[in-house]
C-alpha positions as CSV (number, residue, x, y, z in Angstrom):
1,M,25.1,49.1,30.0
2,P,21.8,47.3,29.9
3,N,18.7,49.0,31.2
4,S,16.9,47.2,34.1
5,L,14.2,48.1,36.5
6,N,16.3,46.3,39.1
7,P,20.0,46.5,38.2
8,V,22.5,44.4,40.2
9,I,26.3,44.1,39.9
10,I,28.5,41.0,40.5
11,Q,32.0,41.7,41.6
12,F,33.5,38.8,39.7
13,F,36.7,38.4,41.7
14,H,38.2,38.5,45.2
15,W,41.7,39.2,46.4
16,Y,42.7,35.5,46.4
17,Y,41.0,34.4,43.2
18,P,43.1,31.5,41.8
19,G,45.7,32.5,39.3
20,N,47.1,30.7,36.3
21,G,45.1,32.9,33.9
22,R,41.7,31.4,34.5
23,L,39.4,34.2,35.6
24,W,38.4,35.4,32.2
25,N,37.6,31.8,31.0
26,D,35.8,31.1,34.2
27,F,33.5,34.1,33.6
28,V,32.8,33.0,30.0
29,A,31.6,29.6,31.3
30,E,29.5,31.2,34.1
31,A,28.0,34.2,32.2
32,P,24.7,32.4,31.2
33,N,24.1,31.4,34.9
34,L,24.8,35.0,36.1
35,A,22.3,36.3,33.6
36,K,19.7,33.9,34.8
37,Y,20.3,35.1,38.4
38,G,19.4,38.6,37.2
39,F,22.8,40.2,37.2
40,T,22.8,43.2,34.8
41,N,26.5,44.2,35.2
42,V,29.8,42.6,36.0
43,W,32.7,44.4,37.7
44,F,36.0,42.9,36.6
45,P,39.4,43.3,38.3
46,P,42.1,45.4,36.9
47,A,42.9,43.8,33.5
48,Y,46.3,45.3,32.9
49,K,49.8,44.2,34.0
50,G,50.8,44.9,37.6
51,C,54.4,45.1,38.8
52,N,54.4,41.4,39.7
53,G,53.2,40.3,36.3
54,G,51.0,37.2,36.4
55,Y,50.9,37.3,40.2
56,S,49.6,40.8,40.5
57,I,46.0,41.4,41.7
58,G,46.2,44.5,39.5
59,Y,46.1,47.3,42.0
60,D,49.9,47.6,41.8
61,A,49.4,49.0,38.3
62,Y,52.4,48.9,36.0
63,D,51.3,49.3,32.4
64,L,47.7,50.3,31.7
65,F,48.2,49.4,28.0
66,D,49.2,45.8,28.6
67,L,46.1,43.7,29.0
68,G,48.0,40.4,28.9
69,E,49.6,41.0,25.5
70,F,53.3,41.7,26.1
71,D,56.1,39.9,27.8
72,Q,56.5,42.2,30.7
73,K,57.2,41.6,34.4
74,G,57.9,37.9,33.7
75,T,54.7,36.9,32.0
76,I,52.6,37.6,29.0
77,P,49.2,36.9,30.7
78,T,48.0,38.8,33.7
79,K,46.9,36.8,36.7
80,Y,43.5,36.6,35.0
81,G,44.5,35.6,31.5
82,T,45.5,37.1,28.1
83,K,44.1,40.1,26.3
84,E,42.3,37.8,23.9
85,Q,40.6,36.0,26.8
86,Y,39.6,39.3,28.4
87,L,38.0,40.5,25.2
88,K,36.1,37.1,25.0
89,A,34.9,37.6,28.6
90,I,33.5,41.1,27.7
91,E,31.8,39.6,24.6
92,A,30.3,36.9,26.7
93,A,28.9,39.5,29.1
94,H,27.4,41.4,26.3
95,Q,25.9,38.3,24.7
96,N,24.2,37.6,28.0
97,N,22.9,41.2,28.3
98,M,25.3,42.2,31.0
99,G,27.3,45.4,31.0
100,V,31.0,45.4,31.9
101,I,32.6,47.7,34.5
102,A,36.4,48.0,34.2
103,D,38.6,48.8,37.1
104,A,40.8,51.9,36.6
105,V,43.7,52.5,39.0
106,F,45.0,56.0,38.5
107,N,46.4,56.9,41.9
108,H,49.8,55.3,41.5
109,K,52.2,53.3,39.4
110,A,54.5,50.4,40.5
111,G,57.4,48.5,39.2
112,A,59.3,51.2,37.3
113,D,61.9,50.2,34.8
114,E,64.7,52.6,35.6
115,L,66.0,54.6,38.5
116,E,66.1,58.4,38.5
117,K,67.8,61.0,40.7
118,F,65.7,64.0,41.9
119,T,65.1,66.3,44.8
120,V,62.7,65.4,47.7
121,K,61.7,66.4,51.2
122,K,60.8,63.7,53.6
123,V,57.4,64.1,55.4
124,N,55.9,62.9,58.6
125,P,53.9,59.8,57.6
126,D,51.3,60.7,60.2
127,N,51.0,64.3,59.1
128,R,52.0,64.6,55.4
129,N,51.9,68.4,55.6
130,E,54.9,68.3,58.0
131,F,58.3,68.2,56.4
132,I,60.9,66.4,58.5
133,S,63.9,67.1,56.3
134,D,65.5,69.7,54.1
135,H,65.8,69.3,50.4
136,F,68.0,66.4,49.4
137,D,68.5,64.1,46.4
138,I,67.5,60.4,46.2
139,E,67.5,57.8,43.6
140,A,64.1,56.1,43.2
141,W,62.2,53.9,40.7
142,T,60.2,56.4,38.8
143,K,60.9,55.9,35.1
144,F,58.5,53.7,33.2
145,T,59.6,52.9,29.6
146,F,57.6,49.6,29.2
147,P,60.4,47.8,27.2
148,G,58.2,44.8,26.4
149,R,55.6,46.9,24.7
150,K,58.1,48.9,22.6
151,G,55.9,52.0,22.2
152,K,52.9,50.1,20.8
153,Y,49.6,52.0,21.6
154,S,51.5,54.8,23.4
155,E,55.0,56.2,23.4
156,F,54.5,58.1,26.6
157,I,57.4,57.7,29.0
158,W,56.6,58.3,32.7
159,D,59.4,59.9,34.7
160,H,59.7,61.6,38.1
161,K,58.0,64.8,36.7
162,C,54.8,62.6,36.5
163,F,54.8,61.8,40.2
164,S,54.4,63.8,43.4
165,G,55.8,61.3,45.9
166,V,57.5,57.9,46.4
167,D,58.0,55.6,49.4
168,W,61.4,54.1,48.7
169,A,64.8,55.8,48.4
170,N,66.9,53.1,46.6
171,D,70.3,54.7,47.0
172,I,70.1,55.0,50.8
173,N,68.0,51.8,51.1
174,E,65.3,53.6,53.2
175,D,61.6,53.6,53.1
176,G,59.4,56.6,54.1
177,V,57.1,59.1,52.4
178,Y,59.1,61.4,50.1
179,S,57.5,64.5,48.5
180,I,59.0,65.1,45.1
181,Q,60.1,68.7,44.7
182,N,59.0,69.7,41.2
183,E,57.7,72.6,39.1
184,Y,54.2,72.0,40.5
185,G,55.1,72.7,44.1
186,E,56.9,71.2,47.1
187,G,53.7,69.9,48.7
188,W,50.9,67.5,47.8
189,E,47.8,68.1,45.7
190,E,44.7,69.3,47.5
191,V,42.4,66.4,48.0
192,M,39.0,66.1,49.8
193,E,40.3,63.8,52.6
194,S,42.2,65.4,55.5
195,E,43.2,62.1,57.1
196,L,47.0,62.1,57.9
197,G,46.9,65.8,57.2
198,N,46.7,65.3,53.5
199,Y,45.9,61.9,52.0
200,D,47.1,62.5,48.4
201,Y,49.9,60.0,49.0
202,L,48.8,56.4,49.4
203,M,51.5,54.1,48.0
204,Y,54.2,53.4,45.3
205,A,54.9,56.3,42.9
206,D,52.0,58.7,43.4
207,I,50.8,60.2,40.1
208,E,51.1,64.0,39.7
209,F,47.8,65.2,38.2
210,R,49.0,68.9,38.1
211,N,51.1,67.7,35.2
212,A,48.9,68.4,32.1
213,A,50.7,65.8,30.1
214,V,49.7,63.1,32.6
215,R,46.1,64.1,32.4
216,E,46.2,64.0,28.6
217,E,47.8,60.6,28.6
218,L,45.2,59.2,31.0
219,K,42.4,60.6,28.8
220,Y,44.1,59.1,25.8
221,W,44.2,55.7,27.6
222,G,40.5,55.9,28.4
223,K,39.7,56.4,24.8
224,W,42.0,53.6,23.7
225,Y,40.5,51.3,26.4
226,L,36.9,51.9,25.2
227,E,37.9,51.3,21.6
228,Q,39.9,48.1,22.4
229,T,37.5,46.5,24.9
230,H,34.0,48.1,24.5
231,V,33.5,48.1,28.2
232,D,30.4,50.0,29.5
233,G,31.7,51.8,32.5
234,F,34.5,52.2,35.1
235,R,35.1,51.5,38.7
236,L,37.5,54.2,39.9
237,D,40.0,53.1,42.5
238,A,41.0,55.2,45.6
239,V,39.3,58.4,44.5
240,K,39.7,60.1,47.8
241,H,43.5,60.2,47.2
242,I,43.2,61.9,43.9
243,A,42.4,65.6,43.1
244,S,38.7,65.8,42.2
245,Y,39.3,68.2,39.3
246,F,41.0,65.3,37.5
247,F,38.0,63.1,37.6
248,N,35.7,65.9,36.5
249,E,37.9,66.4,33.5
250,W,38.4,62.7,32.8
251,I,34.8,61.6,33.2
252,D,33.5,64.4,31.0
253,Y,35.9,63.4,28.3
254,I,35.1,59.7,28.4
255,R,31.4,60.4,28.3
256,S,31.8,62.6,25.3
257,L,33.1,59.6,23.4
258,K,30.0,57.5,23.6
259,E,26.3,58.1,22.9
260,E,25.4,55.6,25.6
261,Y,25.7,56.7,29.2
262,T,28.9,55.6,30.8
263,P,28.5,54.7,34.5
264,M,31.3,55.6,36.9
265,I,31.6,54.1,40.4
266,G,34.1,55.6,42.8
267,E,35.8,54.0,45.8
268,Y,35.8,56.6,48.5
269,W,36.4,54.5,51.6
270,N,35.2,56.4,54.7
271,I,33.2,54.2,57.0
272,H,32.4,56.7,59.7
273,D,31.4,60.0,57.9
274,V,28.8,59.8,55.2
275,N,29.2,63.6,54.9
276,A,32.6,63.0,53.4
277,L,31.0,61.0,50.6
278,L,28.3,63.6,50.1
279,R,30.9,66.4,49.9
280,Y,32.8,64.4,47.3
281,I,29.7,63.8,45.2
282,D,29.0,67.5,45.5
283,V,32.5,68.6,44.4
284,T,32.4,66.2,41.5
285,K,28.8,67.4,40.6
286,G,27.3,64.0,40.9
287,R,29.4,62.5,38.1
288,M,30.0,59.2,39.9
289,Q,28.2,56.9,42.3
290,L,30.2,55.8,45.4
291,F,30.3,52.5,47.2
292,D,28.4,52.9,50.5
293,A,31.2,52.2,52.9
294,P,29.3,53.3,56.0
295,L,26.5,50.8,55.2
296,H,29.1,48.0,55.0
297,H,30.4,49.1,58.4
298,N,26.9,49.1,59.9
299,F,26.4,45.5,58.6
300,Y,29.8,44.5,60.1
301,T,28.9,46.1,63.4
302,A,25.5,44.6,63.5
303,S,26.8,41.1,62.7
304,K,29.2,41.4,65.7
305,A,26.7,42.8,68.1
306,G,23.9,40.3,67.5
307,K,20.6,41.0,69.2
308,D,22.3,44.0,71.0
309,F,22.3,46.0,67.7
310,D,19.2,48.1,67.1
311,L,18.1,47.3,63.6
312,R,16.0,50.4,63.4
313,N,19.4,52.2,63.0
314,I,20.9,50.0,60.3
315,F,20.7,52.7,57.6
316,N,21.8,55.5,59.8
317,N,24.8,57.5,58.5
318,T,24.7,55.7,55.1
319,L,24.8,57.0,51.6
320,V,21.8,54.9,50.5
321,Q,19.8,56.8,53.2
322,Q,21.1,60.2,52.3
323,L,21.5,60.1,48.5
324,P,20.3,56.7,47.2
325,T,20.7,57.6,43.5
326,H,24.5,57.7,44.1
327,A,24.9,54.7,46.4
328,V,26.3,51.4,45.3
329,T,25.5,49.1,48.2
330,I,27.7,46.2,49.3
331,V,27.9,43.7,52.1
332,D,31.6,42.8,51.6
333,N,34.4,43.3,49.0
334,H,38.0,42.3,48.2
335,D,39.4,44.8,50.7
336,T,37.1,43.8,53.6
337,Q,37.6,40.1,53.2
338,P,39.6,38.2,55.9
339,L,43.4,39.0,55.9
340,Q,43.0,42.1,53.7
341,S,43.9,45.8,54.5
342,L,40.4,46.8,55.5
343,E,39.5,43.5,57.0
344,S,35.9,43.7,58.4
345,P,34.0,40.7,57.0
346,V,30.3,40.5,57.9
347,E,29.6,37.5,60.1
348,D,28.0,34.5,58.2
349,W,24.8,34.5,60.1
350,F,24.1,38.1,59.3
351,K,25.0,38.0,55.6
352,P,21.5,36.7,54.5
353,L,19.9,39.6,56.4
354,A,22.3,42.2,54.9
355,M,21.8,40.7,51.4
356,S,18.1,41.1,51.7
357,M,18.6,44.8,52.7
358,I,20.6,45.6,49.6
359,L,18.8,43.4,47.1
360,L,15.1,43.8,48.0
361,R,14.7,47.5,48.8
362,V,13.9,50.3,46.4
363,D,17.1,52.3,47.0
364,G,20.7,51.9,45.9
365,T,22.4,49.8,43.3
366,P,23.5,46.5,44.9
367,C,26.9,44.9,44.2
368,V,27.3,41.2,45.2
369,F,30.8,40.0,46.2
370,H,32.0,36.8,44.3
371,P,32.5,34.6,47.4
372,A,28.9,35.3,48.5
373,L,27.8,33.3,45.5
374,Y,30.7,30.9,45.0
375,G,32.6,30.7,48.3
376,A,36.4,31.0,48.6
377,E,39.3,29.2,50.3
378,Y,42.8,30.5,50.7
379,T,45.8,30.8,52.9
380,D,47.7,33.9,53.8
381,N,49.4,35.7,56.7
382,G,47.4,37.9,58.9
383,H,48.3,41.3,60.3
384,D,50.0,39.6,63.2
385,G,52.3,37.7,60.9
386,N,50.7,34.3,61.5
387,G,49.4,32.1,58.7
388,Y,45.7,31.4,58.5
389,D,43.5,29.1,56.4
390,I,40.4,30.9,55.4
391,K,37.1,29.4,54.2
392,I,34.3,31.7,53.1
393,S,31.0,29.8,52.6
394,P,28.6,30.9,49.9
395,V,25.3,32.5,51.2
396,D,22.9,29.6,50.7
397,I,19.8,31.7,50.1
398,L,21.5,34.2,47.7
399,P,20.1,32.6,44.5
400,A,16.6,32.9,46.0
401,L,17.2,36.5,47.0
402,L,18.5,37.3,43.5
403,R,15.3,35.7,42.1
404,A,13.3,37.8,44.5
405,R,14.9,40.9,43.2
406,K,14.5,39.9,39.6
407,D,10.9,38.8,39.8
408,F,9.2,40.3,42.9
409,A,11.0,43.3,44.5
410,F,9.1,46.1,42.6
411,G,6.8,49.0,43.4
412,M,6.0,51.1,46.4
413,Q,7.9,50.3,49.5
414,R,6.4,50.5,53.0
415,D,8.8,50.3,55.9
416,Y,8.1,48.8,59.3
417,F,11.2,49.7,61.3
418,N,9.4,49.7,64.6
419,H,11.3,47.1,66.7
420,A,14.9,47.0,67.7
421,N,15.3,43.3,66.8
422,C,12.8,42.8,64.0
423,I,12.2,45.0,60.9
424,G,10.4,44.5,57.7
425,W,9.1,46.2,54.5
426,T,6.8,45.4,51.7
427,R,7.0,46.0,48.0
428,E,3.6,46.4,46.4
429,G,4.6,45.3,42.9
430,I,4.0,46.8,39.5
431,N,1.7,46.0,36.6
432,E,4.6,45.6,34.2
433,V,5.9,42.6,36.1
434,A,3.2,40.0,36.6
435,G,3.0,38.5,40.0
436,S,5.4,41.0,41.5
437,G,5.3,42.2,45.1
438,C,6.8,40.8,48.2
439,A,7.1,41.2,52.0
440,V,10.4,40.9,53.7
441,I,10.9,40.4,57.5
442,L,14.1,39.8,59.4
443,S,15.3,39.4,63.0
444,N,18.6,39.6,64.8
445,G,17.0,38.1,67.9
446,T,14.3,35.6,68.5
447,E,11.5,34.6,66.1
448,G,9.9,37.8,64.7
449,F,6.4,38.8,63.5
450,K,5.1,41.9,62.1
451,D,1.8,43.2,60.7
452,M,2.5,44.7,57.3
453,Q,0.4,46.0,54.4
454,M,0.9,44.8,50.8
455,G,-1.7,47.2,49.4
456,N,-5.3,46.8,48.2
457,T,-4.3,45.1,45.0
458,H,-3.3,42.1,47.1
459,A,-6.4,41.9,49.2
460,N,-7.3,38.3,50.4
461,E,-4.3,36.8,48.6
462,T,-2.2,34.0,50.2
463,F,1.6,34.4,50.7
464,V,4.3,31.8,51.2
465,D,8.0,32.1,52.2
466,L,10.0,32.0,49.0
467,L,13.1,30.9,51.0
468,G,11.3,27.9,52.4
469,R,12.2,28.7,56.0
470,R,8.7,29.1,57.2
471,K,6.1,26.5,56.2
472,E,2.9,28.3,57.2
473,K,0.9,30.5,54.8
474,V,-0.1,34.1,55.4
475,K,-3.6,35.1,54.3
476,L,-4.0,38.8,53.8
477,N,-7.2,40.6,54.8
478,G,-9.5,42.7,52.6
479,D,-7.2,45.7,52.9
480,G,-4.0,43.8,52.0
481,W,-2.7,43.5,55.5
482,G,-1.1,40.3,56.9
483,K,1.0,39.0,59.9
484,F,4.3,38.0,58.5
485,V,6.9,35.9,60.5
486,C,10.5,34.9,60.4
487,D,12.9,32.7,62.4
488,G,15.2,34.1,64.9
489,G,18.5,35.4,63.4
490,S,17.0,35.0,60.0
491,V,15.1,36.5,57.1
492,S,11.9,35.4,55.2
493,V,10.7,36.7,51.9
494,W,7.0,36.3,51.3
495,V,5.5,36.1,47.8
496,R,2.1,35.1,46.4
497,E,1.3,31.4,46.7
498,T,0.2,31.3,43.0
499,I,3.7,32.0,41.9
500,N,5.6,28.9,40.8
501,N,8.3,28.6,43.5
């Protein structure tokens, strides 16, 4: 993955990205522009075949070895294109000095090829530690033979011994949560999250990591994937539902295969308790960064509350505040977008403020969601069963904020979080980046102003608003102090007037 003083990731997809195999080609066309914006890494969606073939988003993982190469689940391509197109997209990223983060879904498999009969106990879905039946046999879809691939790349057959639970009993036509009774125990694996008693089980056929053959197959897949694709790192899906010892083993193995550092970003979605994220980082010995779910929730809450939200608390209970080296900061993602499972989209008016807080501060690795740059339009049913037409507008100042991160947001940070409705900070700049340094001020209420110091190296310089929202100029005094301003419900980014805007 490329080195950068100011790394920034683009999540190059959303849940409703158009199908017909176009995403990989779209990225190839857009890669030079993304590099100019300053993106150093691209996070791609799951590139392998899901249980609905060319219609699958990818999180319903069927065959991890089918990257759009085999006639399986009704199509050869995935929703995003063919294997050949995927490899060209990775090559385009590398040619434009961007690293590639692949999405790895290890928690479950979906779309099994054959039924099997085995013994289960039904559990209370609200308390997975409570059995609500005796032992009984069911038939369920748990055997994966991948007939379209015919053993190419891997001859491993997944059967019920590779899974700890299922959610559908085919012979009795009944859904539920069924714990598979196997040689590894009658209960679930121990995981960090105690929600629902034990949150090992999430969906589909839940993978049994106590089975050593399963762990070895997933390590083999990781090696194969690196050799086939030359990706630079992995985004790890649903890590709170997976025993941490597996990731410790898997990550160490993957990193042993490459001289270059292999970044790992985990999705541990807990919006209320940053300590849960910290405990997970501790038990995995810092092997992976985590998405800062509590920060997203703070942004969402602030966007709903308007001027009633105290901006001095915007970073409270967040990972970027507690352990910034391990925080990947986001405003929104594919799960929080409208009509999705964790729906909590940040309001449009607040997105520029939130973007400035992840892109222009010293801490955290920011990840920008595709619709923030390109917008999105789609139709789907909501949680109430009604249909909705959704339009997400791009954040108009995002290109300017990305430029500010690439060219100006360097050096010492001074915070001025001393007003409930108006906060700001300055970045002093560094010698290695000519002209760097900026002052950022934002308000969730009325017009804001703040006296802030840029440092002695900026004494008597004149600053202008890079975003063009304020037309006046700010002249610093001999100690590098100035009175910076912003519009109400807005953000301004002040840079030296001598910079070519």
